[in-house]
C-alpha positions in Angstrom: -0.1 0.1 0.0 1.4 3.3 -1.0 1.8 6.1 1.4 -0.5 9.1 0.9 1.3 12.2 1.3 -1.4 14.9 0.4 -4.9 15.3 0.3 -6.5 17.2 -2.7 -9.9 18.9 -2.9 -11.0 21.0 -6.0 -12.3 24.3 -4.7 -13.1 26.2 -8.2 -12.9 25.9 -11.9 -12.5 29.0 -14.1 -11.5 27.6 -17.6 -11.9 30.9 -19.1 -9.0 32.2 -17.0 -7.3 28.8 -17.2 -7.3 28.6 -13.5 -8.2 25.9 -11.2 -8.1 26.5 -7.3 -7.5 23.6 -4.9 -6.7 22.9 -1.4 -3.5 20.8 -0.5 -3.7 18.8 2.8 -0.9 17.4 4.5 -1.8 13.8 5.4 1.6 12.5 6.3 3.4 13.3 9.3 6.3 12.1 11.4 5.1 12.9 14.9 8.1 11.3 16.7 10.6 13.8 15.0 8.0 16.7 14.7 8.1 16.8 11.0 5.7 16.7 8.0 5.5 16.9 4.1 6.0 20.5 3.0 3.4 22.6 1.6 4.3 22.5 -2.0 5.2 25.4 -4.4 6.6 23.7 -7.1 4.8 23.2 -10.7 6.0 19.7 -10.9 3.6 18.8 -8.1 0.6 20.3 -9.5 1.4 18.7 -12.8 1.6 15.2 -11.0 -1.9 16.0 -9.4 -3.7 17.0 -12.4 -2.4 13.7 -14.4 -5.0 11.1 -15.0 -4.7 8.2 -17.3 -8.2 8.6 -18.6 -8.4 12.4 -19.3 -7.2 14.7 -21.9 -4.0 15.4 -20.1 -2.8 11.6 -20.8 -3.0 12.5 -24.5 -0.6 15.1 -23.9 1.6 13.4 -21.5 2.3 9.8 -21.6 2.6 7.5 -18.2 6.3 7.0 -19.1 6.8 10.7 -19.2 4.7 11.3 -15.8 6.6 8.5 -14.1 10.0 10.2 -15.2 11.2 13.0 -12.6 13.7 14.4 -15.0 11.1 14.8 -17.7 8.6 16.4 -15.4 11.3 18.7 -14.1 12.2 19.4 -17.5 8.7 20.2 -19.1 6.2 21.1 -16.2 6.5 25.0 -17.3 5.0 23.9 -20.7 1.8 23.0 -19.0 1.5 24.8 -15.8 2.0 28.7 -16.2 2.4 29.4 -12.6 1.2 28.6 -9.0 0.0 31.1 -6.6 -0.5 30.0 -2.9 -3.7 31.8 -1.5 -3.6 31.1 2.3 -2.4 28.4 4.6 -3.9 26.8 7.8 -2.1 25.2 10.6 1.4 26.3 9.5 3.7 26.5 10.7 2.9 23.5 12.9 4.5 24.2 16.4 2.6 21.3 18.5 2.4 17.7 17.4 0.2 16.7 20.1 -2.8 14.5 19.2 -1.4 14.2 15.7 -1.1 10.8 13.9 1.4 9.8 11.3 -0.9 8.6 8.6 -4.3 10.0 7.4 -5.7 7.9 4.6 -9.0 8.4 2.6 -10.4 10.5 -0.1 -11.7 13.2 2.3 -13.0 14.5 4.5 -9.8 13.4 6.5 -10.0 12.7 10.3 -9.2 15.9 12.1 -9.0 17.6 8.8 -9.6 21.1 10.4 -6.2 20.8 12.4 -4.1 19.4 9.7 -1.5 21.4 7.8 -2.9 23.0 4.4 -3.1 25.6 1.9 -5.1 26.9 -0.9 -3.8 27.3 -4.4 -4.5 29.0 -7.7 -3.3 26.9 -10.5 -2.6 28.5 -13.9 -2.4 26.1 -16.8 -1.6 26.8 -20.5 -4.5 24.8 -21.6 -7.8 24.4 -19.6 -8.5 21.0 -21.2 -5.6 19.9 -18.6 -8.1 20.0 -15.9 -11.5 19.2 -17.6 -11.7 16.0 -15.9 -11.8 17.4 -12.4 -15.1 18.5 -10.5 -15.6 21.2 -7.9 -15.7 19.3 -4.6 -13.7 16.3 -5.9 -11.1 15.2 -3.4 -8.5 12.3 -3.1 -5.5 11.2 -1.4 -2.4 11.4 -3.5 1.3 9.9 -3.4 2.2 13.0 -5.6 5.2 15.0 -4.5 7.3 18.0 -5.6 10.7 17.8 -7.2 12.6 20.9 -8.6 11.4 21.8 -12.1 13.0 24.2 -14.6 11.3 27.5 -14.7 11.2 29.5 -17.9 11.0 33.3 -17.5 8.7 33.7 -20.8 8.4 37.4 -21.5 10.6 38.4 -18.6 13.5 36.5 -19.9 15.3 39.7 -21.4 15.2 41.0 -17.7 16.8 37.8 -15.9 20.1 37.1 -15.0 21.8 34.7 -17.4 24.2 32.2 -15.7 25.3 30.8 -19.1 26.7 34.2 -19.9 29.7 34.9 -17.3 31.3 38.3 -18.0 34.0 37.7 -15.6 34.9 35.7 -12.7 36.5 37.8 -10.0 38.4 36.6 -6.8 38.1 39.6 -4.6 39.8 37.7 -1.3 41.9 34.7 -2.7 42.4 31.7 -0.1 40.8 28.7 1.0 39.6 30.5 4.1 38.5 33.8 2.7 35.2 34.8 1.5 33.2 38.0 0.1 30.5 39.2 2.4 28.9 42.3 0.9 29.0 43.3 -2.8 27.6 46.6 -4.0 27.7 48.4 -7.3 27.8 52.4 -7.4 24.7 54.0 -8.8 26.4 54.8 -12.2 27.4 51.3 -12.5 31.1 52.3 -13.0 32.3 50.4 -9.9 31.8 47.1 -7.9 32.8 47.0 -4.3 33.4 44.0 -2.3 34.1 43.5 1.4 35.3 40.6 3.3 34.8 39.5 7.2 38.6 39.4 7.1 38.6 43.2 7.3 39.4 44.1 3.7 37.4 46.1 1.1 38.5 46.0 -2.8 36.9 48.0 -5.8 36.7 47.0 -9.2 36.1 48.9 -12.3 33.3 47.5 -14.3 34.7 48.7 -17.7 37.8 46.7 -17.5 37.3 44.6 -14.4 40.8 45.7 -13.0 41.2 46.3 -9.4 41.1 50.0 -8.7 42.1 50.1 -4.9 42.4 47.8 -1.7 42.0 48.8 1.7 42.5 46.7 4.9 41.8 47.3 8.5 42.8 45.7 11.8 39.7 44.4 13.3 37.3 42.0 11.7 33.8 43.4 10.9 30.5 42.2 9.5 28.7 44.9 7.4 29.6 47.2 4.5 27.4 50.3 3.8 27.8 53.2 1.1 26.7 56.8 1.0 27.5 58.1 -2.5 26.1 61.5 -1.4 29.4 61.7 1.0 31.4 59.7 -1.3 32.4 56.9 1.2 31.9 53.3 2.1 32.3 52.3 5.7 32.2 49.0 7.6 30.7 48.5 11.2 31.2 45.9 13.7 28.9 45.5 16.6 27.2 48.8 15.9 30.7 50.4 15.9 32.2 52.2 12.9 35.3 50.2 12.1 36.7 52.0 9.0 35.7 54.4 6.4 37.0 54.7 2.9 36.9 57.1 0.0 35.1 55.7 -2.9 37.1 57.5 -5.5 40.7 56.7 -4.2 40.3 54.0 -1.6 42.1 56.4 0.9 41.0 56.2 4.6 38.4 58.8 5.0 37.9 61.2 8.0 34.2 61.8 7.1 31.7 60.6 9.6 29.1 58.0 8.4 25.4 58.7 9.0 25.1 55.4 11.0 26.6 52.4 12.8 23.4 50.4 12.4 23.4 47.2 10.9 21.1 48.0 8.0 21.3 51.1 5.6 19.2 51.7 2.8 20.5 52.8 -0.7 19.1 56.4 -0.6 20.3 57.0 3.0 16.6 57.3 4.4 16.5 54.3 6.7 18.8 52.8 9.2 17.7 49.5 10.6 18.6 46.8 13.0 17.6 43.2 12.4 18.7 39.5 13.4 18.2 39.5 17.2 14.6 40.0 17.5 11.6 38.9 15.3 11.4 42.2 13.6 13.1 44.9 11.6 13.7 47.9 13.6 13.5 51.1 11.8 14.0 53.1 15.3 11.7 55.9 16.7 9.1 53.3 17.5 8.6 52.0 13.9 9.3 48.3 13.3 8.0 45.5 11.4 7.3 42.1 13.1 8.0 38.7 11.4 7.1 35.1 12.7 11.0 34.6 13.2 14.4 36.2 13.4 14.8 38.4 10.0 18.0 36.8 8.5 17.8 38.8 5.2 16.3 41.9 3.9 16.5 44.3 0.8 15.5 47.8 0.3 14.3 48.9 -3.1 16.4 51.5 -4.9 13.9 54.2 -4.2 13.4 52.9 -0.5 9.5 52.6 -1.0 9.7 48.8 -0.5 11.6 46.4 1.9 11.6 42.8 1.5 12.3 40.3 4.6 13.0 36.6 4.9 14.2 34.3 7.7 15.0 30.9 8.7 12.1 29.6 10.6 9.5 30.8 7.9 9.4 29.8 4.2 8.0 33.0 2.7 9.2 36.4 2.0 7.1 39.5 3.0 7.3 42.7 1.0 6.3 46.1 2.9 5.7 49.5 2.1 8.2 51.5 4.2 6.4 54.5 4.6 3.0 53.0 5.9 4.6 49.8 7.3 1.7 47.9 5.7 2.3 44.5 3.9 2.2 44.7 0.1 3.0 41.3 -1.0 3.9 38.0 0.6 5.8 35.5 -1.9 5.7 31.8 -0.8 9.0 30.5 -1.7 8.9 27.0 0.4 12.6 27.6 1.5 14.3 29.6 4.4 15.8 32.6 3.0 19.4 33.5 3.3 19.9 36.5 0.8 17.6 38.8 -1.0 18.0 41.7 -3.7 15.7 43.8 -5.7 16.3 44.6 -9.3 16.7 48.2 -10.0 13.1 48.8 -11.0 11.8 46.7 -8.1 9.8 44.5 -10.4 11.8 41.5 -9.6 13.2 40.0 -6.5 16.0 37.5 -6.2 15.6 35.0 -3.3 18.7 32.9 -2.3 18.2 30.1 0.1 21.8 28.6 0.2 22.0 26.2 -2.9 18.9 27.7 -4.5 18.5 30.8 -6.3 14.9 32.0 -7.3 13.8 35.1 -9.2 10.0 36.0 -8.4 7.9 39.0 -10.0 7.1 41.2 -7.3 3.6 42.0 -8.3 2.2 38.5 -8.5 4.5 36.4 -6.7 5.1 34.1 -9.8 8.4 32.5 -9.9 10.2 33.7 -13.1 13.4 31.5 -13.1 15.6 29.2 -10.9 19.0 28.0 -10.2 20.0 25.1 -8.2 23.6 24.1 -7.4 24.3 20.4 -7.4 28.0 20.4 -6.5 27.9 20.9 -2.7 28.3 24.8 -2.9 26.1 27.6 -2.1 25.2 31.0 -3.3 26.3 34.3 -1.4 25.0 37.7 -1.6 23.4 38.9 -5.0 23.5 42.2 -6.4 22.1 43.7 -9.5 23.7 46.8 -11.3 21.6 49.8 -11.3 22.1 50.4 -15.0 20.5 46.8 -15.6 23.4 45.5 -17.4 24.9 43.1 -15.1 24.0 40.6 -12.2 26.7 39.8 -9.7 26.6 37.0 -6.9 29.1 35.2 -4.8 29.7 31.6 -5.0 31.0 29.6 -1.8 32.1 26.1 -1.1 30.1 24.0 1.5 31.7 26.0 4.6 31.2 29.3 3.0 34.8 30.0 1.8 37.1 29.5 -1.0 34.6 31.3 -3.5 34.6 33.7 -6.2 32.3 36.5 -7.6 30.5 35.7 -10.7 29.4 38.7 -12.9 26.8 37.7 -15.2 24.9 39.4 -18.3 21.2 40.5 -18.0 19.0 38.6 -20.3 18.3 34.9 -21.2 16.7 33.2 -24.2 
């Protein structure tokens, strides 16, 4: 007997919009280890859910193709346009008291009201792919998600192209060295990198030659830039650890505006994060999250801020003036790094060995890149002129990496 992983219930069919709404209920738990099947986000899961040997979809996808993980991963985007998670219930699950490992059946399931679940809108390229399903229909399924290829479609000209590497930089060579922060200047003429080993280096983006390098005595954690003052500076435990002139690389005697951990691009906001479940703007203004904020990114105009963490698998985007939530993007993974595109239409979300680009307005995933060599991604950054995308690559331990600079625009 196969073990059902999820329960499915059809909530609404809208063929004219090529959209079907369904509820996905987690019906497999490991109570002893307090874990359960994840709420799915990948197109592969929903293609498997739609497939039926007696339906139109089987005339388009053979059983052999349906059972081939690699085929599903490579082709899911041809059938599923995108998936939008509408809401969740009983998630995250914090108390497993009274839960069982298995919930079998075709619905309603025992204790269904307390099971982890979410509603989804699934957009397809052809409404005939779900014509065999009826509203109210429910069933248990062994379907599961893998990691399918995501084609950016019309957004392709604006996506980072990892097949078009412009240059591979090693700002801090050495097996125990790693780049912490990357930042382009506003005119895109310079790329500045910092290391936790107390060093800053600047590259000319016309030639990719090193312009200057400055080293300080103490280790530090964060680097910030203020082009109005013409400086970059580093902080350590909310203290200024060093200030450098952007143009010359010389140590500067100018006083930075803040020693806070985070500083927005225009200089409008200085924020603290990481210690508590909030992003603290000071003066009594803060944004609370369900867990510690591990990554954040301000849009170039400082109108939006995106936040993600390790204990929750979504990214919230907030209006910085009103502190109201604008969007929630359900990624399915913890967030380690974030970066808005220059026009704030797109958001890069990094989860260690996974990189995903989402459309901010819809939450639609436009592309993904998954490492398969036990390495990980570091901080990403878009150049303000939209020409380049740079990101750090690390080994398994976070060192001995390089900075890859890539063209914007995919096929």
